[in-house]
N, C-alpha and C positions, 0 to 999 in steps of 0.2 A: 542688487546692484549689478551693473554691467549691461543693463538693458537700455536701448535707445528707442524711444517712441517715435512714431512718425512725425508728431508735432515738433519734438526736439530736433529731429533731423532737418525738418524744414527751416527751423530757426537757425541752425548751424549753417546750412547752405546759404540762407539769406544774409547772415552776418558775413560769411566769407565773400559773397558777391559784392556786398556793400563796401567791404574793406578794399577789395580790388578796385572797384570804381572810384572810391575815395582817394586811393593812392594815385591812380591815373589822373584824376582831376587835379589833385594837388601838385603832381609833377608838371602838369601843363601850366599851372599858375606861377610856379617858381620863377621862370625867366622873365615873365611879363609884369609881375607885381613887386612893389617895394616890400622888404621884409617886415616893416611895421604894419603894413596892411594885412599880411598873412597872419602875424601875431594877433592883430585885431579881430580877424575872423576865427582863429582857433581858440582864443581865450573864452569868448561866450559859449562856444560849443562845448568846451571842457567843463565850464561852470554848470551849464544845463545838465550835462551827463552826470556830474557829481551830485547835484541836487536831486536828480531823478533816482540815483542809487540810494541816497539817504532816505528819501521820502517813500519810495515804493516798498511795500511790505514784501517779505520773503515769500515766494510761492513754492509750496511743496506738493508733490503729487499725492493723491489719496492713497491710503494704505491698501495693499493687496489683500484680498479676502483671506488668503491662507495665512497671512501674517497677523491678522487682527487678534487672534486668540493668544498669541505669544507676547504681545506688547507689554502687558502689565503683570506678567508672571515672573517672579524672582527665580533665578536658576537654583535648582535643587542640588545641594551638596551635603555631605555628612561632615561631622567634626573631624573625621580622620583625613579627609581630603583637604579641608580648609586649614587645619592646624596639624600637620604631620609631626609625629613624635621624633625626637632626636635619637639617633643610635647611641647606645651607651658602650 
């Protein structure tokens, strides 16, 4: 955890740029369009985004080679550490 790959950085920059362009575009439309038209444009966009999030499977990065051996191994502990005795 804590690593940002080049691909994810490109996605983040692209999303930030698209968000800024969308805000500027939307701000230019507000004075010239009727509110019902703006709602009519935003409604389908939000519906398509919601459907895409539901339908698209979750993408996970492949496991790192150094972590491959530790994935299916239970942590080793003794009974003493798992169930400490009470002091009498």
